[in-house]
DSSP file (Angstrom, degrees, kcal/mol; ACC not computed):
  #  RESIDUE AA STRUCTURE BP1 BP2  ACC     N-H-->O    O-->H-N    N-H-->O    O-->H-N    TCO  KAPPA ALPHA  PHI   PSI    X-CA   Y-CA   Z-CA
    1    1 A M    >>        0   0    0      0, 0.0     3,-1.7     0, 0.0     4,-0.7   0.000 360.0 360.0 360.0 143.4    0.1    0.0   -0.1
    2    2 A K  G >4  +     0   0    0      1,-0.3     3,-0.6     2,-0.2    32,-0.0   0.796 360.0  63.1 -60.8 -30.4    1.3    3.4   -0.9
    3    3 A K  G 34 S+     0   0    0      1,-0.2    -1,-0.3     3,-0.0    16,-0.1   0.699 107.9  44.2 -71.0 -15.3    0.7    4.9    2.6
    4    4 A L  G X4 S+     0   0    0     -3,-1.7     3,-1.9    14,-0.1    -1,-0.2   0.480  83.6 123.8-102.6  -7.8    3.2    2.4    4.1
    5    5 A K  T << S+     0   0    0     -4,-0.7     3,-0.1    -3,-0.6    -3,-0.0  -0.335  81.6   6.8 -59.0 130.0    5.9    2.8    1.4
    6    6 A G  T 3  S+     0   0    0      1,-0.3     2,-0.5    -2,-0.1    -1,-0.3   0.386  92.7 129.5  85.2  -0.6    9.2    3.9    2.8
    7    7 A I    <   -     0   0    0     -3,-1.9     2,-0.5     2,-0.0    -1,-0.3  -0.753  38.8-165.5 -86.3 123.9    8.2    3.5    6.6
    8    8 A E        -     0   0    0     -2,-0.5     2,-0.8    -3,-0.1     3,-0.1  -0.951   8.9-156.5-110.9 131.3   10.7    1.4    8.6
    9    9 A V        +     0   0    0     -2,-0.5     3,-0.1     1,-0.2    -2,-0.0  -0.888  30.0 152.0-108.9 107.7    9.9    0.0   11.9
   10   10 A K        +     0   0    0     -2,-0.8     2,-0.3     1,-0.1    -1,-0.2   0.519  67.2  12.6-108.8 -13.2   13.0   -0.6   13.8
   11   11 A S  S >  S-     0   0    0     -3,-0.1     3,-0.8     1,-0.1     4,-0.4  -0.941  83.7 -94.5-153.8 171.9   11.6   -0.1   17.4
   12   12 A L  G >  S+     0   0    0     -2,-0.3     3,-1.8     1,-0.2     4,-0.4   0.878 120.7  62.0 -61.3 -37.4    8.4    0.2   19.3
   13   13 A R  G >  S+     0   0    0      1,-0.3     3,-0.9     2,-0.2    -1,-0.2   0.818  96.3  59.7 -57.9 -31.1    8.8    4.0   19.0
   14   14 A N  G X  S+     0   0    0     -3,-0.8     3,-1.9     1,-0.2     4,-0.4   0.646  81.3  83.1 -74.5 -12.7    8.5    3.7   15.3
   15   15 A L  G X  S+     0   0    0     -3,-1.8     3,-1.4    -4,-0.4    -1,-0.2   0.800  78.0  70.8 -61.9 -25.1    5.0    2.0   15.5
   16   16 A A  G <  S+     0   0    0     -3,-0.9    -1,-0.3    -4,-0.4    -2,-0.2   0.748  89.1  64.4 -63.0 -23.0    3.5    5.6   15.7
   17   17 A K  G <  S+     0   0    0     -3,-1.9    -1,-0.3    -4,-0.2    -2,-0.2   0.805  85.2  88.9 -63.2 -30.2    4.5    6.0   12.1
   18   18 A L    <   -     0   0    0     -3,-1.4     2,-0.3    -4,-0.4   -14,-0.1  -0.414  67.6-147.9 -75.6 138.7    2.2    3.4   11.0
   19   19 A Q        -     0   0    0     -2,-0.2     2,-0.1   -16,-0.1    -2,-0.1  -0.743  29.0 -96.3-102.8 160.7   -1.3    4.3   10.1
   20   20 A F        -     0   0    0     -2,-0.3     2,-0.5     1,-0.0    -1,-0.1  -0.447  32.4-136.7 -71.9 145.6   -4.2    2.0   10.6
   21   21 A T        -     0   0    0     -2,-0.1     2,-0.1     4,-0.0    -1,-0.0  -0.901  19.8-147.1-100.4 129.3   -5.3   -0.1    7.5
   22   22 A T     >  -     0   0    0     -2,-0.5     4,-1.8     1,-0.1     5,-0.1  -0.479  23.2-116.0 -92.1 161.7   -9.0   -0.3    7.0
   23   23 A K  H  > S+     0   0    0      1,-0.2     4,-2.4     2,-0.2     5,-0.2   0.878 117.7  56.2 -60.1 -39.5  -11.2   -3.1    5.6
   24   24 A H  H  > S+     0   0    0      1,-0.2     4,-2.7     2,-0.2    -1,-0.2   0.902 105.8  50.4 -58.2 -45.7  -12.0   -0.8    2.7
   25   25 A E  H  > S+     0   0    0      2,-0.2     4,-1.8     1,-0.2    -1,-0.2   0.889 109.8  49.7 -65.0 -38.7   -8.4   -0.4    1.9
   26   26 A L  H  < S+     0   0    0     -4,-1.8    -2,-0.2     2,-0.2    -1,-0.2   0.897 111.8  48.6 -63.7 -40.0   -7.8   -4.1    1.9
   27   27 A L  H >< S+     0   0    0     -4,-2.4     3,-1.4     1,-0.2    -2,-0.2   0.920 109.6  52.3 -64.5 -43.4  -10.7   -4.7   -0.4
   28   28 A D  H 3< S+     0   0    0     -4,-2.7    -1,-0.2     1,-0.3    -2,-0.2   0.822 109.8  49.6 -61.0 -34.5   -9.4   -1.9   -2.7
   29   29 A S  T 3X S+     0   0    0     -4,-1.8     4,-3.0    -5,-0.2     5,-0.4   0.381  94.1 172.9 -88.4   4.9   -5.9   -3.6   -2.9
   30   30 A Y  T <4  +     0   0    0     -3,-1.4     2,-0.2     1,-0.2    -3,-0.1  -0.327  50.0  10.2 -59.7 139.5   -7.4   -7.0   -3.7
   31   31 A P  T  4 S-     0   0    0      0, 0.0    -1,-0.2     0, 0.0     3,-0.2  -0.893 139.4 -16.9 -92.1 -31.3   -6.0   -9.5   -4.5
   32   32 A Y  T >4 S+     0   0    0     -2,-0.2     3,-1.5     1,-0.1    -2,-0.2   0.258  93.4 110.1-123.9  13.1   -2.2   -8.8   -3.8
   33   33 A G  T 3< S+     0   0    0     -4,-3.0    -3,-0.1     1,-0.3    -1,-0.1   0.775  82.6  49.5 -57.4 -28.3   -2.0   -5.0   -3.5
   34   34 A A  T 3  S+     0   0    0     -5,-0.4     2,-0.4    -3,-0.2    -1,-0.3   0.358  83.6 121.4 -96.3  10.1   -1.2   -5.0    0.1
   35   35 A L    <   -     0   0    0     -3,-1.5     4,-0.1    -6,-0.2    -3,-0.1  -0.599  41.1-171.5 -76.7 124.7    1.5   -7.7   -0.3
   36   36 A A        +     0   0    0     -2,-0.4     2,-0.2     2,-0.1    -1,-0.1   0.472  69.8  49.5 -91.5  -7.8    4.9   -6.6    1.0
   37   37 A V  S    S-     0   0    0      1,-0.1     2,-0.1     2,-0.0     5,-0.1  -0.753 100.4 -77.8-124.2 168.2    6.7   -9.6   -0.3
   38   38 A N    >   -     0   0    0     -2,-0.2     3,-2.1     1,-0.1     4,-0.2  -0.473  41.0-121.8 -66.5 146.1    6.9  -11.5   -3.6
   39   39 A L  G >  S+     0   0    0      1,-0.3     3,-1.9     2,-0.2    -1,-0.1   0.861 111.9  60.4 -57.6 -37.9    3.9  -13.7   -4.3
   40   40 A K  G 3  S+     0   0    0      1,-0.3    -1,-0.3     3,-0.0    -2,-0.0   0.650  93.5  66.1 -66.3 -13.4    6.3  -16.8   -4.6
   41   41 A D  G <  S+     0   0    0     -3,-2.1    21,-0.6    20,-0.0    -1,-0.3   0.448  79.6 105.5 -86.8  -0.9    7.4  -16.2   -1.0
   42   42 A L  E <   -A   61   0A   0     -3,-1.9    19,-0.3    -4,-0.2     3,-0.1  -0.555  42.4-178.7 -80.2 140.7    3.9  -17.0    0.4
   43   43 A K  E    S+     0   0A   0     17,-3.4    62,-3.1     1,-0.3     2,-0.3   0.724  72.3  17.6 -98.7 -32.2    3.3  -20.3    2.2
   44   44 A L  E     -AB  60 104A   0     16,-1.8    16,-2.8    60,-0.2     2,-0.5  -1.000  53.5-167.6-149.7 135.1   -0.4  -19.9    2.9
   45   45 A I  E     -AB  59 103A   0     58,-1.6    57,-2.2    -2,-0.3    58,-1.0  -0.998  16.5-176.2-124.5 125.2   -3.3  -17.7    1.7
   46   46 A L  E     -AB  58 101A   0     12,-2.6    12,-2.6    -2,-0.5     2,-0.3  -0.871   7.0-158.2-115.0 152.5   -6.5  -17.7    3.9
   47   47 A S  E     -AB  57 100A   0     53,-1.4    53,-1.1    -2,-0.3     2,-0.3  -0.900  16.5-166.0-134.7 162.5   -9.6  -15.9    3.1
   48   48 A S  E     -A   56   0A   0      8,-1.1     8,-2.6    -2,-0.3    50,-0.1  -0.975  10.4-157.2-143.9 129.7  -12.8  -14.6    4.8
   49   49 A L    >   +     0   0    0     -2,-0.3     3,-1.4     6,-0.2     5,-0.1   0.815  29.1 170.3 -78.0 -34.4  -15.9  -13.5    2.6
   50   50 A G  T 3   -     0   0    0      1,-0.2    -1,-0.2     6,-0.1     5,-0.0  -0.288  62.8 -42.2  60.1-136.7  -17.3  -11.2    5.2
   51   51 A T  T 3  S+     0   0    0      3,-0.1    -1,-0.2     0, 0.0     2,-0.2   0.198 117.5  76.0-115.1  13.3  -20.2   -9.1    3.9
   52   52 A T  S <  S-     0   0    0     -3,-1.4     4,-0.1     2,-0.3     0, 0.0  -0.653  83.7-116.5-114.4 178.3  -18.7   -8.1    0.5
   53   53 A S  S    S+     0   0    0     -2,-0.2     2,-0.4     2,-0.1    -3,-0.1   0.535  94.6  79.6 -87.3 -10.7  -18.4  -10.0   -2.8
   54   54 A K  S    S-     0   0    0     -5,-0.1    -2,-0.3     1,-0.0     2,-0.1  -0.802  84.1-119.5-102.5 140.8  -14.6   -9.7   -2.6
   55   55 A L        -     0   0    0     -2,-0.4     2,-0.6   -28,-0.1    -6,-0.2  -0.416  16.1-136.1 -67.8 151.2  -12.5  -12.0   -0.4
   56   56 A V  E     -A   48   0A   0     -8,-2.6    -8,-1.1    -2,-0.1     2,-0.4  -0.959  27.9-146.7-110.0 120.7  -10.4  -10.5    2.3
   57   57 A L  E     -A   47   0A   0     -2,-0.6     2,-0.5   -10,-0.2   -10,-0.2  -0.707  18.3-162.3-102.0 140.5   -7.1  -12.2    2.2
   58   58 A T  E     -A   46   0A   0    -12,-2.6   -12,-2.6    -2,-0.4     2,-0.4  -0.983  21.6-162.0-105.2 113.7   -4.6  -13.1    5.0
   59   59 A L  E     -A   45   0A   0     -2,-0.5     2,-0.4   -14,-0.2   -14,-0.2  -0.880   6.4-168.8-112.2 127.7   -1.3  -13.8    3.5
   60   60 A Y  E     -A   44   0A   0    -16,-2.8   -17,-3.4    -2,-0.4   -16,-1.8  -0.962  12.1-158.3-121.2 133.3    1.6  -15.7    5.2
   61   61 A T  E  >  -A   42   0A   0     -2,-0.4     4,-2.3   -19,-0.3     5,-0.2  -0.352  46.6 -96.7 -82.4 174.8    5.2  -16.2    4.5
   62   62 A N  H  > S+     0   0    0    -21,-0.6     4,-2.7     2,-0.2     5,-0.2   0.936 128.7  49.5 -60.7 -46.4    7.0  -19.2    6.1
   63   63 A A  H  > S+     0   0    0      1,-0.2     4,-2.5     2,-0.2    -1,-0.2   0.914 110.8  47.8 -62.3 -40.0    8.2  -17.0    8.8
   64   64 A D  H  > S+     0   0    0      2,-0.2     4,-2.5     1,-0.2    -1,-0.2   0.907 112.8  48.9 -67.2 -39.0    4.8  -15.5    9.5
   65   65 A Y  H  X S+     0   0    0     -4,-2.3     4,-2.8     2,-0.2     5,-0.2   0.929 111.0  51.5 -65.0 -45.6    3.1  -19.0    9.6
   66   66 A K  H  X S+     0   0    0     -4,-2.7     4,-2.0     2,-0.2    -1,-0.2   0.912 111.2  46.3 -55.2 -49.8    5.8  -20.2   12.0
   67   67 A L  H  X S+     0   0    0     -4,-2.5     4,-2.6    -5,-0.2     5,-0.2   0.911 112.3  50.8 -61.6 -43.4    5.3  -17.3   14.3
   68   68 A W  H  X S+     0   0    0     -4,-2.5     4,-2.7     1,-0.2    -2,-0.2   0.934 111.4  46.8 -63.4 -45.3    1.5  -17.7   14.2
   69   69 A T  H  X S+     0   0    0     -4,-2.8     4,-2.1     2,-0.2    -1,-0.2   0.847 111.3  52.1 -66.8 -30.2    1.6  -21.4   15.0
   70   70 A E  H  X S+     0   0    0     -4,-2.0     4,-2.5    -5,-0.2    -2,-0.2   0.926 112.9  44.3 -67.2 -43.7    4.1  -20.9   17.8
   71   71 A K  H  X S+     0   0    0     -4,-2.6     4,-2.7     2,-0.2    -2,-0.2   0.919 113.9  49.9 -67.8 -41.7    1.9  -18.2   19.4
   72   72 A L  H  X S+     0   0    0     -4,-2.7     4,-2.3    -5,-0.2    -1,-0.2   0.903 111.1  50.2 -58.7 -42.6   -1.3  -20.3   18.9
   73   73 A T  H  X S+     0   0    0     -4,-2.1     4,-2.6     2,-0.2    -2,-0.2   0.928 110.5  48.6 -58.4 -50.7    0.5  -23.3   20.4
   74   74 A K  H  X S+     0   0    0     -4,-2.5     4,-2.2     1,-0.2    -2,-0.2   0.919 110.5  51.1 -62.1 -43.0    1.5  -21.2   23.4
   75   75 A N  H  X S+     0   0    0     -4,-2.7     4,-1.2     1,-0.2    -1,-0.2   0.930 111.3  49.9 -62.7 -38.7   -2.0  -19.8   23.9
   76   76 A F  H  X>S+     0   0    0     -4,-2.3     5,-2.6     1,-0.2     4,-0.5   0.935 110.2  47.9 -57.5 -46.7   -3.4  -23.4   23.8
   77   77 A R  H ><5S+     0   0    0     -4,-2.6     3,-0.6     1,-0.2    -1,-0.2   0.854 106.9  58.5 -63.7 -35.5   -0.9  -24.7   26.4
   78   78 A L  H 3<5S+     0   0    0     -4,-2.2    -1,-0.2     1,-0.2    -2,-0.2   0.761 107.5  47.2 -63.4 -29.0   -1.7  -21.7   28.6
   79   79 A T  H 3<5S-     0   0    0     -4,-1.2    -1,-0.2    -3,-0.5    -2,-0.2   0.518 125.3-100.1 -88.9  -7.4   -5.4  -22.7   28.7
   80   80 A G  T <<5S+     0   0    0     -3,-0.6     2,-0.4    -4,-0.5    -3,-0.2   0.504  77.1 137.4 103.5   0.6   -4.6  -26.3   29.4
   81   81 A I      < +     0   0    0     -5,-2.6    -1,-0.4    -6,-0.2     2,-0.2  -0.692  27.8 159.0 -83.0 131.2   -5.0  -27.7   25.9
   82   82 A G    >   -     0   0    0     -2,-0.4     3,-2.5     1,-0.1    -5,-0.0  -0.755  43.7 -37.9-139.8-170.3   -2.2  -30.2   25.1
   83   83 A K  T 3  S+     0   0    0      1,-0.3     3,-0.1    -2,-0.2    -1,-0.1  -0.286 124.3  18.8 -57.7 131.3   -1.1  -33.0   22.9
   84   84 A G  T 3  S+     0   0    0      1,-0.4    -1,-0.3    -3,-0.0     2,-0.2   0.315  95.7 121.3  90.5  -7.1   -4.0  -35.4   22.2
   85   85 A D    <   -     0   0    0     -3,-2.5     2,-0.5     1,-0.0    -1,-0.4  -0.540  59.6-128.9 -83.6 154.0   -6.6  -32.9   23.1
   86   86 A L        -     0   0    0     -2,-0.2     2,-0.4    -3,-0.1    -4,-0.0  -0.908  20.4-168.9-108.3 138.5   -9.3  -31.9   20.6
   87   87 A F        -     0   0    0     -2,-0.5     2,-0.5    -6,-0.0    -2,-0.0  -0.981   6.0-163.2-122.9 130.0  -10.0  -28.3   19.8
   88   88 A V        -     0   0    0     -2,-0.4     2,-0.8     2,-0.0    -2,-0.0  -0.959  13.4-146.5-116.5 120.5  -13.0  -27.1   17.8
   89   89 A N        +     0   0    0     -2,-0.5    -2,-0.0     1,-0.2     0, 0.0  -0.774  31.5 158.0 -91.2 114.5  -12.7  -23.5   16.6
   90   90 A T        +     0   0    0     -2,-0.8    -1,-0.2     2,-0.1     2,-0.1   0.205  32.7 125.4-114.5  10.9  -16.1  -21.8   16.5
   91   91 A S        -     0   0    0      1,-0.1     2,-0.4     2,-0.0    -2,-0.0  -0.327  70.0-103.0 -70.7 150.9  -14.9  -18.2   16.5
   92   92 A N        -     0   0    0      1,-0.1     4,-0.1    -2,-0.1    -1,-0.1  -0.627  27.6-154.5 -72.5 128.0  -15.9  -15.6   14.0
   93   93 A Q    >   +     0   0    0     -2,-0.4     3,-2.3     1,-0.1    -1,-0.1   0.840  32.6 155.1 -82.3 -31.8  -12.9  -15.1   11.7
   94   94 A G  T 3  S-     0   0    0      1,-0.3    -1,-0.1     3,-0.0   -38,-0.1  -0.102  80.3 -20.1  42.3-128.3  -13.6  -11.5   10.6
   95   95 A L  T 3  S+     0   0    0      2,-0.1    -1,-0.3     3,-0.0     3,-0.1   0.431 124.8  89.4 -86.5   0.1  -10.3   -9.8    9.5
   96   96 A F  S <  S-     0   0    0     -3,-2.3     2,-0.1     1,-0.2    -3,-0.0  -0.246 103.0 -43.5 -86.5-175.6   -8.3  -12.4   11.5
   97   97 A T        -     0   0    0      1,-0.1    -1,-0.2     2,-0.1   -50,-0.1  -0.260  67.4-139.1 -50.4 113.0   -7.1  -15.7   10.0
   98   98 A G        -     0   0    0    -42,-0.1   -50,-0.2    -3,-0.1    -1,-0.1  -0.206  10.1-127.6 -75.0 171.8  -10.0  -17.2    7.9
   99   99 A K  S    S+     0   0    0    -52,-0.3     2,-0.7   -53,-0.1   -51,-0.1   0.557  81.1  90.1 -99.3 -13.7  -10.9  -20.8    7.8
  100  100 A D  E     -B   47   0A   0    -53,-1.1   -53,-1.4     1,-0.0     2,-0.6  -0.772  65.1-149.3 -93.7 111.3  -10.9  -21.3    4.0
  101  101 A H  E     +B   46   0A   0     -2,-0.7   -55,-0.2   -55,-0.2     3,-0.1  -0.668  18.6 176.6 -80.2 123.1   -7.6  -22.4    2.6
  102  102 A I  E     -     0   0A   0    -57,-2.2     2,-0.3    -2,-0.6    -1,-0.2   0.878  66.6 -11.9 -92.3 -42.0   -7.0  -21.1   -0.9
  103  103 A T  E     -B   45   0A   0    -58,-1.0   -58,-1.6     2,-0.0    -1,-0.4  -0.989  51.6-160.9-155.1 150.9   -3.6  -22.4   -1.5
  104  104 A T  E     -B   44   0A   0     -2,-0.3     2,-0.4   -60,-0.2   -60,-0.2  -0.994  11.5-165.5-131.9 129.5   -0.6  -23.9    0.5
  105  105 A Q              0   0    0    -62,-3.1    -2,-0.0    -2,-0.4     0, 0.0  -0.956 360.0 360.0-111.5 132.2    2.9  -23.8   -0.9
  106  106 A M              0   0    0     -2,-0.4    -1,-0.1   -62,-0.0   -63,-0.1   0.398 360.0 360.0 -97.8 360.0    5.6  -25.9    0.5
């Protein structure tokens, strides 16, 4: 996205330089206009239909996916969920990670 071009975040103080991204901006940049890496660097693309006719995409590189799964695993462990337990995700996905897998690249 143009509004983020040239902004470098090297510390927490730099976070104030970032502007919020709206759902409208994500829809206007569909499908890959908000992508900050090459398309070939993606491991996973998830989608959420929401209330529009365009998909809202969540795009993951290998590093993103690894970090997400590590945090998810930590959260599960903190709530007492462990190996061998069954977890059913019934949450609303919204602009978070959707449940529909479009593609997975290994």
